[in-house]
C-alpha positions as CSV (number, residue, x, y, z in Angstrom):
1,M,-4.7,-30.5,16.2
2,N,-3.4,-26.9,16.0
3,A,-0.6,-25.8,18.2
4,P,-1.6,-22.9,20.4
5,E,-0.3,-19.5,19.3
6,S,2.4,-18.0,21.5
7,S,1.6,-14.9,23.5
8,D,3.5,-11.7,24.2
9,R,3.0,-9.3,27.1
10,I,2.7,-5.6,26.6
11,T,2.5,-3.4,29.7
12,N,1.6,0.3,29.9
13,R,1.6,3.0,32.6
14,I,-1.5,5.2,32.2
15,P,-3.1,7.9,34.3
16,Q,-5.9,6.6,36.6
17,S,-8.5,8.7,34.8
18,I,-7.8,6.7,31.6
19,T,-7.8,3.4,33.5
20,L,-11.2,4.2,34.9
21,K,-12.6,5.1,31.5
22,I,-11.2,1.9,30.0
23,Q,-12.6,-0.2,32.8
24,E,-16.0,1.4,32.3
25,A,-16.0,0.7,28.6
26,A,-14.9,-2.9,29.2
27,E,-17.7,-3.5,31.6
28,L,-20.2,-2.0,29.2
29,T,-19.1,-4.4,26.5
30,G,-19.0,-7.4,28.8
31,S,-15.3,-8.0,28.5
32,T,-12.3,-7.8,30.7
33,V,-10.0,-4.8,30.6
34,N,-7.4,-7.0,28.9
35,Q,-9.8,-8.2,26.3
36,F,-11.1,-4.7,25.7
37,M,-7.6,-3.2,25.3
38,V,-6.5,-6.0,22.9
39,Q,-9.6,-5.7,20.8
40,A,-9.4,-1.9,20.7
41,S,-5.7,-1.9,19.9
42,L,-6.2,-4.5,17.1
43,E,-9.1,-2.5,15.5
44,K,-7.0,0.7,15.6
45,A,-4.0,-1.1,14.1
46,E,-6.0,-2.6,11.3
47,K,-7.5,0.8,10.4
48,I,-4.0,2.4,10.3
49,I,-2.5,-0.5,8.2
50,D,-5.5,-0.3,5.8
51,R,-5.2,3.5,5.5
52,E,-1.4,3.3,4.8
53,K,-1.3,0.3,2.5
54,F,-4.3,0.7,0.3
55,I,-5.3,3.5,-2.0
56,Q,-9.0,4.2,-2.3
57,F,-10.5,5.8,-5.3
58,S,-13.9,7.4,-5.9
59,E,-16.0,6.0,-8.7
60,N,-15.0,9.0,-10.8
61,D,-11.3,8.6,-10.1
62,A,-11.5,4.9,-11.0
63,A,-13.3,5.7,-14.2
64,V,-10.6,8.2,-15.2
65,I,-7.8,5.7,-14.5
66,I,-9.6,2.9,-16.4
67,N,-10.2,5.3,-19.3
68,L,-6.5,6.2,-19.4
69,L,-5.5,2.6,-19.4
70,D,-7.9,1.7,-22.1
71,N,-7.1,4.7,-24.3
72,R,-3.4,5.2,-24.2
73,S,-2.1,8.4,-25.7
74,K,0.7,8.3,-28.3
75,P,4.2,9.3,-27.0
76,N,5.0,13.0,-27.6
77,A,8.1,14.1,-29.4
78,A,10.0,14.7,-26.1
79,L,9.3,11.2,-24.9
80,V,10.4,9.7,-28.3
81,R,13.7,11.6,-28.2
82,A,14.3,10.6,-24.6
83,F,13.7,6.9,-25.4
84,E,16.1,7.2,-28.4
85,R,18.8,8.7,-26.2
86,F,18.2,5.9,-23.7
87,Q,18.6,3.3,-26.4
88,Q,21.8,5.0,-27.7
89,R,23.3,5.1,-24.2
90,E,22.5,1.4,-23.7
91,I,24.3,0.6,-27.0
92,E,27.3,2.7,-26.0
93,N,27.4,1.0,-22.6
94,G,27.6,-2.4,-24.3
95,N,24.2,-3.7,-23.3
96,Q,23.8,-6.2,-26.2
97,S,20.6,-7.8,-24.8
98,G,18.6,-4.6,-25.4
99,P,17.2,-2.3,-22.8
100,A,14.0,-3.0,-20.9
101,G,11.0,-1.6,-22.7
102,E,12.7,-1.8,-26.1
103,L,10.2,-2.2,-29.0
104,P,10.2,-5.3,-31.1
105,P,12.1,-5.0,-34.4
106,G,10.1,-3.1,-37.1
107,Q,7.7,-1.5,-34.6
108,K,7.8,2.3,-34.3
109,V,6.8,4.5,-31.4
């Protein structure tokens, strides 16, 4: 048997015109004002959370990203030099375990 979920109380002060509109909408949906407000708030919260936490791509955007992942470009000269400077700095700082992203011995960029 599941334990009942605990409840919290949220109170709001709103103008009477808004109260009347919410009451009318609740009646039209066959729910109480409290049920209507909870459901409407939950739906709005879920939309906001989804909008802020997830990135949506068009089919074209997704195809471009997949193509970039499948067909990596070779590092340009500036990136190779930056990586070499990074490796040298790690050696100078005494990082004997090798920096993250270091290529295996014998492999060139």
